[in-house]
Structures are given as C-alpha cells and as structure tokens.
N, C-alpha and C positions, 0 to 999 in steps of 0.2 A: 379751500380758499385759493383764489387766483390773484395774480399781481394786480389786476384791475379792481379787486375788492378792497385793496388797502387804501383807506381814506383818512385814518387818524393814527398818528404815532405819538405815544406818550413816553417821555424820558424822565426817569426819577434819578436825580443826581444825589448820590449818597455821600459825596465828599464834603467834609466840614469846610473845605476851602471854596465851596460854591463854584462860581465861574472861573476861579483861578486854579481849579483842579487840573492836573496834568491829564488825568483819565478822560475828562470831558472833551478834550481836544480830539482824542481818538474817536470818541463816541460821535462827536459832531461830524467828523469826516465820514464815518460809516453811515450816519443818518442822511447826510447830504447825498450820498450815493444812492440810497434807497429812493429819496425824493426825485432824483433824476428819472427814475423808471416808473414812479407811481403818481407823482404830483400830490402826495398825501399832505395833509396839514400836520404840523409838528408843534408839540408843546413840551417845554422843559420846566421841571419843578425842582427846586433845591430843597431837600429835606431839612437842611439846617435853618431854613426860613419858616418852617411850619411848627405848629403846636401839636405835638404827638405825645400823648400820655402812655406810659408803659402798660402792658397787659398785666392784670392782677391775678390771672390764673383761676378765675372764678368758674370758667367753663360754661357760663350761661349760654354762650353762642352755640353750644352743642346740645343744650337742653331747653331751659325755660324760654329763651329767646332765640331758638334755633336759627342759625344763619345770620344773626344780628348781634353785634357787640353792644354791651350795656353802656359803654362809655360813648357819649354823644357830644360832649362839649369840647371837642378838639377837631383837628383837620382830617382825621381818618375817614369819616363818612364821605367827605369831598373827594379824597384820593381814590377810595374804593369805587365810587361812582365813575370816575374818569377811567380807571382800569377796566371796568366792566364795559365801557363804551368804546375803547380803543381797539384797533386791529393789530397793532404791534406795541407791546409793552417792553421797555428797555430799562434795566437797572444799570447804572454807571457808578463805579466807585473803585478806590484803591484797596489793596489788601492791607488790613491792619492786624498784625500779630496772628497771622494764619487764619484770619476770618474776615467777616465784613465789618465796616466801621460801626461804632455803637449806635448811631442814629439809624442806620439801616437795619440793625438787629432789632431795635425797638419797633420799627415799622413792620418788619417781617413777623414778629410775634403777634402783632395786632391783626394780621391777615388770617389768623386761625379761624375766623368765622367763615372764610371762604372754603374751608376744608370740611369734608363730611365728618360726622360724629364718629369717634372711635368706638367700635363695637367688638374689640378683640381680634381685629384683622391681623393676619400674619404678615411678616416682612414682605415687601413688594417684590414681585417677580415679573420678568418680561416687560420692563418699562412702565409698570404701574406705579401710581402714587401710593404712599403708605396708607393714606386715608381716602384719597379720591377727591377731586375737585367738586364742590357742591353744585355749582351751576356752570358747567364747562361751556366755553364758546369756541368757535373756530377762529382762534387768534394765535399770534406768535409771541413767544416770550424769549428775550435775549438778555444775557448778562455780559457786560463789557467791563473787564477789570484789569488793572495794572498792578505791577509789583516791582520791587527793587532787586529781586533775585534773578539769577541767570537760569537756574533750573526751576522752572515754574511748576513742574509736575508734583513733586513731593509737598511743596508748601500749600498747594491748593486742594490736596486730597480731602481734608476735613470739610471744606466748603462745598466741594463737588458732592460729597456724601450727603450733606444737608439738603442740597437742591434735588438730589435723586430721591430722597425720602418725601420731599414736599411735592415735587412735580412728576416724578417718575423718570427714570433714566431714558434719555432720548427725546423727551418732551420739551426740551428747552435747548437753546444754543448758548454756550459760554465761550466768549472770545478773550484770549489772554494777551497782555501786552507787557512782557518782561523788560526790565531795565529802563522803563519809560521816564521816570523822574530824572535820571541822570542825563538822558538824551535831551530833555527839555531844559535842564539847568545849563547845558553847554551852550545854548543859544546859537547853535549852528543852523541857520535858517535853511540852507540847502538840504542838509541831512534830515532835518525835521520834516520839511515839505515832502521829501522822498518817502519817508516813513509813513506819513499821514496819507499819501497818495494811494498806498496799497490798501488801506482801510476804506478809502473812498471808492476804489474800484471793487472791493469786496462788497461794499454796500450796494453798489449798482447791480452786482451779480445776484445778491440776495433779493433786491427789489424786483428783479426780472424772474427769478426762479423760485424764490421763497426758501432757498436753501443754498449752502455753499458746497462747492466741490471739495474733496479731500485735499487736493492740491492747494487750493486757496486757504483752507483752514490751517494747513501746516505752514504755509507762508506767513500767515499773520502771527503765528506763535514764535517765529524766528527772532531772537534778540538782535538789536541793532549793532551790538559790539561783540567782538570775540571775547572769550573768557580772560585771556591775558590782558587785553586792553582795558577791560572792565575793572579788573583788579587794580590797575594803575589809577583809574578814575576814582575808585572808592578810597584808595589810600590817600590820594590828594584831597578828596572831599573831607575825610575825617581829620586829616592833619589840619586843614584850614578851620574846621569847626572847633577843634581843641585849642587852637591859637586865637580864636575869636576874629578871624578875618571875614 
C-alpha cells in the first residue's frame, strides 16, 4: 500500500461520551494530519449510538455459518462492511479499568467472524495473529487511546496483549495519550493546541509514509505534565470532587 492508495478512513469512537470524548480530540488531530497528505474521505461512528448485541459464544461463525455471525438484526453487519471497505481503520477510546470500554469490548467480541476458525493453533510467534485474519486486506489498523495515568506502560499491558493475540504483534499501531483528561479539563487553550499539534504532525507523517518514526512515536507518548505537577493537579481534582465543587 502507498499513500496514494488511501481513499477511505473509518474511525470508531468507543467512548460513551461520544463527541465530548477527550480522546476523540487527539484522534481528530491525527486524522486531519493524514488527510493533508492523502485527501482521503473520513467517517466517524459513535459506538454508543449503535445497536450492538453481545456475542452469544455459539461459534457458528467458525462452523455452520463460517465467516458470518448468526446475529443479523443489529448494526454489526453494517460496521463490518465499512471496515472491509476502508483503507485505514481507527479505534478511538479512553482506557477503562485497564481495558477497553464495555461498548468497545462488545463490538470486539462480535468481530470473531473475521478471524479464522480455531483448529488447535499454538500461541502466535513472529508477529502472527493467534487465529489469523479470515480475509486479510492491505489496510492499516490504528488504536488511539488515552488514560489518566502517568506511566502508561504497565496499565496498558493487558490491552496490548489482547491486540497481539487478535492482530499479531506489529500488525497494528497503538498510540497512547497519558494524562489527557486532566489536560483537557484545565481548559488551557494554548497548551491544548500545542499538544494536539504534535498529533496532527504525526498524522501527516503517517499519511505520507504509512508509518511513524521511533522518534515521533516516543514524542506522542510523552505526558504533558511532570510527575510532580500532575500529582498536584490530581490532589486538587479529587478534593474538589469530594467537596462537590
């Protein structure tokens, strides 16, 4: 795939806050950067607005109706079709209790039909998916996620492991945005714009090269506040919450 091949970008917003999500601000900045280089069409979908029934675990999509979920009366067939047709698929959401929000987990479970049937495969090695993608396409998958923690590494380990099993290590790009909600709540427009600008520039880099340099990747992970300053912000925040301010 080349930059010129990018025609459609699909963003799935997994935050229950919909367009008021802090994470979606970072995602939009990144996507706008991609569009500068590709002129691709962009579609945002809020998971919270959709009708998505939970997976029943019947495993019919691996057997009797291989590749197809038996649940047809919700919005999953529509989303699945859009995913199959896009060139870049992006999931955007905040970290909830060391994992993805509930709506995103329900959606993810329903994507089981896109995985190959389990036939006793061993644990993945060398970047392979545990099951393998049923109908792989030449497309890019990106996860953009924010959290309230300073040290993002340990809190994201369970989530990274899940994506490694599903997609295969190295077959997706996960961008982290630590301390984001605090930054947004401070309403410091200059600081917010400066923070979003680095994601916009990174998006342009990705749109041009379809990858990010290690330097850019590390820059995006850098928290906006020092550890000492952030502890003061957190203390003030929780004091105000307890006092009902």
